[in-house]
Backbone as CSV, one residue per row, in Angstrom:
resi,resn,N_x,N_y,N_z,CA_x,CA_y,CA_z,C_x,C_y,C_z
1,MET,-16.140,-45.416,19.107,-15.419,-44.712,17.990,-15.761,-43.139,17.981
2,ASN,-16.823,-42.592,18.411,-17.214,-41.374,18.367,-16.389,-40.560,19.244
3,ARG,-16.061,-41.098,20.555,-15.109,-40.548,21.590,-13.720,-40.467,21.017
4,LEU,-13.191,-41.328,20.288,-11.866,-41.197,19.740,-11.738,-40.222,18.627
5,VAL,-12.820,-39.874,17.835,-12.859,-38.904,16.888,-12.889,-37.449,17.616
6,LYS,-13.591,-37.500,18.613,-13.685,-36.139,19.209,-12.444,-35.721,19.987
7,CYS,-11.790,-36.808,20.580,-10.537,-36.589,21.148,-9.388,-36.187,20.145
8,PHE,-9.481,-36.847,18.967,-8.358,-36.404,18.026,-8.794,-35.085,17.429
9,LEU,-9.942,-34.664,17.307,-10.336,-33.393,16.878,-9.918,-32.154,17.858
10,LEU,-10.305,-32.600,19.036,-9.950,-31.638,20.148,-8.446,-31.411,20.270
11,CYS,-7.584,-32.516,20.370,-6.238,-32.327,20.625,-5.558,-31.698,19.296
12,GLY,-6.104,-32.001,18.005,-5.706,-31.492,16.918,-5.781,-29.911,16.878
13,CYS,-7.022,-29.605,17.419,-7.224,-28.074,17.468,-6.229,-27.387,18.537
14,VAL,-5.867,-28.075,19.535,-5.089,-27.474,20.510,-3.671,-27.454,19.785
15,GLY,-3.267,-28.388,19.127,-2.041,-28.187,18.336,-1.983,-27.036,17.360
16,VAL,-3.056,-26.744,16.678,-3.201,-25.482,15.802,-2.953,-24.285,16.610
17,LEU,-3.670,-24.205,17.744,-3.542,-23.199,18.650,-2.303,-22.777,19.088
18,ALA,-1.598,-24.010,19.472,-0.261,-23.842,20.041,0.758,-23.404,18.880
19,ALA,0.397,-23.809,17.623,1.333,-23.180,16.543,1.054,-21.609,16.272
20,VAL,-0.228,-21.360,16.437,-0.571,-19.819,16.216,0.074,-19.242,17.311
21,ALA,0.010,-19.593,18.527,0.587,-18.857,19.732,2.087,-18.752,19.564
22,VAL,2.735,-19.782,19.179,4.269,-19.703,18.863,4.549,-18.649,17.923
23,TYR,3.757,-18.566,16.703,4.037,-17.488,15.832,3.804,-16.283,16.093
24,ALA,2.627,-16.102,16.942,2.409,-14.737,17.502,3.466,-14.168,18.363
25,LEU,3.932,-15.166,19.349,4.905,-14.695,20.117,6.309,-14.573,19.575
26,GLY,6.602,-15.344,18.556,7.707,-15.106,17.763,7.857,-13.780,16.961
27,ASN,6.721,-13.213,16.746,6.573,-12.024,15.925,6.799,-10.781,16.775
28,VAL,6.718,-10.911,18.152,6.879,-9.759,19.002,8.450,-9.610,19.294
29,PRO,9.027,-8.597,18.656,10.498,-8.415,18.896,11.066,-8.416,20.409
30,LEU,10.193,-7.775,21.319,10.729,-7.950,22.684,10.888,-9.232,23.130
31,LEU,9.901,-10.226,22.849,9.925,-11.415,23.471,10.918,-12.300,22.687
32,ARG,11.531,-12.007,21.506,12.376,-12.854,20.858,13.746,-12.677,21.437
33,THR,14.127,-11.673,22.170,15.323,-11.480,22.780,15.237,-11.822,24.260
34,ASN,13.964,-12.114,24.742,13.731,-12.417,26.107,14.068,-13.887,26.487
35,ILE,14.591,-14.209,27.556,15.035,-15.602,27.970,13.794,-16.606,28.019
36,PHE,12.785,-16.011,28.010,11.385,-16.837,28.383,11.132,-17.554,26.848
37,PHE,11.564,-16.905,25.672,10.979,-17.288,24.408,12.303,-17.996,23.733
38,ASN,12.604,-19.305,23.838,13.582,-20.007,23.387,13.240,-20.382,21.978
39,PRO,14.153,-20.445,21.014,13.786,-20.782,19.721,13.492,-22.353,19.645
40,TYR,14.162,-23.045,20.637,13.982,-24.640,20.683,12.529,-25.044,21.213
41,VAL,11.933,-24.061,21.967,10.575,-24.373,22.383,9.680,-24.172,21.184
42,MET,9.852,-23.302,20.278,9.115,-23.127,19.122,9.409,-24.448,18.212
43,LEU,10.473,-25.119,18.153,10.652,-26.231,17.392,9.991,-27.533,18.127
44,ILE,9.738,-27.314,19.321,9.225,-28.508,20.157,7.632,-28.458,20.008
45,LEU,7.153,-27.043,20.181,5.724,-26.904,20.084,5.181,-27.015,18.577
46,ALA,5.906,-26.654,17.672,5.533,-26.647,16.356,6.591,-27.252,15.385
47,PRO,6.918,-28.435,15.232,8.051,-29.035,14.677,8.165,-28.709,13.184
48,ALA,6.984,-28.531,12.495,7.062,-28.229,11.082,7.411,-26.662,10.803
49,SER,7.507,-25.932,11.859,7.879,-24.602,11.681,9.304,-24.314,11.182
50,ILE,10.112,-25.380,11.207,11.351,-25.232,10.555,11.443,-24.938,9.187
51,LEU,10.221,-25.117,8.528,10.010,-24.929,7.084,9.912,-23.345,6.870
52,GLY,9.763,-22.676,7.970,9.857,-21.284,7.838,11.115,-20.531,7.560
53,LEU,12.213,-21.394,7.550,13.426,-20.992,7.190,13.461,-20.719,5.609
54,ALA,12.404,-21.381,4.897,12.413,-21.293,3.505,12.177,-19.768,3.064
55,GLU,11.508,-18.838,3.781,11.517,-17.472,3.545,10.467,-17.421,2.176
56,PRO,9.218,-17.809,2.373,8.319,-17.672,1.197,8.061,-16.198,0.813
57,THR,8.024,-15.889,-0.551,7.939,-14.643,-1.065,6.566,-14.225,-1.389
58,THR,5.795,-15.132,-2.002,4.320,-14.810,-2.401,3.406,-15.027,-1.429
59,LEU,2.248,-14.721,-1.489,1.247,-14.914,-0.607,0.799,-16.387,-0.710
60,GLY,0.809,-16.969,-1.895,0.501,-18.332,-2.261,1.330,-19.375,-1.545
61,ASP,2.691,-18.858,-1.501,3.743,-19.732,-0.834,3.618,-19.705,0.610
62,THR,3.286,-18.460,1.128,2.984,-18.426,2.655,1.795,-19.236,2.957
63,ALA,0.673,-19.144,2.306,-0.450,-19.965,2.613,-0.140,-21.508,2.590
64,PHE,0.671,-21.818,1.653,0.880,-23.245,1.482,1.839,-23.806,2.672
65,LEU,2.791,-22.911,3.026,3.642,-23.119,4.064,2.883,-23.310,5.443
66,LEU,2.048,-22.328,5.698,1.073,-22.294,6.814,0.207,-23.643,6.880
67,GLY,-0.233,-23.984,5.756,-1.250,-25.099,5.681,-0.285,-26.328,6.080
68,ILE,0.822,-26.491,5.665,1.666,-27.518,5.938,2.084,-27.640,7.507
69,VAL,2.253,-26.436,8.037,2.737,-26.421,9.427,1.501,-26.670,10.273
70,PHE,0.390,-26.060,9.993,-0.753,-26.273,10.771,-1.338,-27.643,10.642
71,GLY,-1.299,-28.207,9.487,-1.788,-29.579,9.237,-0.924,-30.574,9.921
72,THR,0.398,-30.356,9.878,1.369,-31.226,10.618,1.025,-31.203,11.997
73,ASN,1.040,-30.023,12.588,0.650,-29.866,14.015,-0.584,-30.317,14.555
74,PHE,-1.617,-30.308,13.632,-2.927,-30.951,13.889,-2.910,-32.437,13.974
75,VAL,-2.120,-33.194,13.071,-2.043,-34.548,13.076,-1.138,-35.062,14.207
76,LEU,0.040,-34.235,14.466,0.907,-34.731,15.544,0.063,-34.656,16.915
77,TYR,-0.518,-33.456,17.082,-1.018,-33.206,18.446,-2.327,-34.121,18.624
78,GLY,-2.956,-34.438,17.525,-4.234,-35.430,17.439,-3.804,-36.791,17.839
79,LEU,-2.694,-37.267,17.184,-2.161,-38.555,17.486,-1.557,-38.753,18.961
80,LEU,-0.824,-37.662,19.253,-0.395,-37.578,20.611,-1.605,-37.726,21.695
81,GLY,-2.545,-37.016,21.385,-3.812,-36.980,22.238,-4.565,-38.349,22.235
82,LEU,-4.666,-38.931,21.104,-5.231,-40.343,20.978,-4.293,-41.427,21.854
83,ALA,-2.937,-41.240,21.881,-2.118,-42.048,22.678,-2.454,-41.847,24.081
84,LEU,-2.402,-40.587,24.564,-2.640,-40.334,25.983,-4.094,-40.720,26.449
85,PHE,-4.950,-40.415,25.488,-6.362,-41.033,25.666,-6.299,-42.513,25.919
86,GLY,-5.755,-43.257,25.175,-5.635,-44.733,25.327,-4.934,-45.035,26.537
87,VAL,-3.801,-44.487,27.008,-3.276,-44.836,28.063,-3.991,-44.432,29.358
88,TRP,-4.719,-43.249,29.336,-5.630,-42.835,30.278,-6.854,-43.867,30.649
89,SER,-7.353,-44.310,29.481,-8.460,-45.192,29.453,-8.161,-46.670,29.952
90,PHE,-6.807,-46.924,29.755,-6.378,-48.161,30.244,-6.123,-48.312,31.709
91,PHE,-5.670,-47.105,32.359,-5.366,-47.116,33.847,-6.759,-46.625,34.577
92,ARG,-7.597,-46.038,34.029,-8.813,-45.516,34.696,-9.572,-46.683,35.278
93,PRO,-10.295,-46.453,36.478,-11.045,-47.532,37.117,-12.366,-47.748,36.022
94,PRO,-12.837,-48.879,36.061,-14.015,-49.085,35.227,-15.216,-48.494,35.760
95,THR,-16.170,-47.978,34.829,-17.494,-47.412,35.372,-18.479,-48.441,35.150
96,THR,-19.395,-48.211,36.045,-20.576,-49.250,36.039,-21.869,-48.517,35.537
């Protein structure tokens, strides 16, 4: 059980880092017009970022929105990591 928790936490942290990277790259004006930064990539890597269209006005609203986006990314990436870990452990050769 301990390995599953570690896998979930590690993959969840990777998801939060992916969301931070998407937001950081999206705030650079030169990269927004570049062909390498596609808005659809942002929605794939951080699906809850669609909530950013709400345009929060206060600091509390912005913090709440970022909490939802980062929390959602943490859970999604954590569950995806658990699924990949399960598939990997199913196909790997048994250790002695």
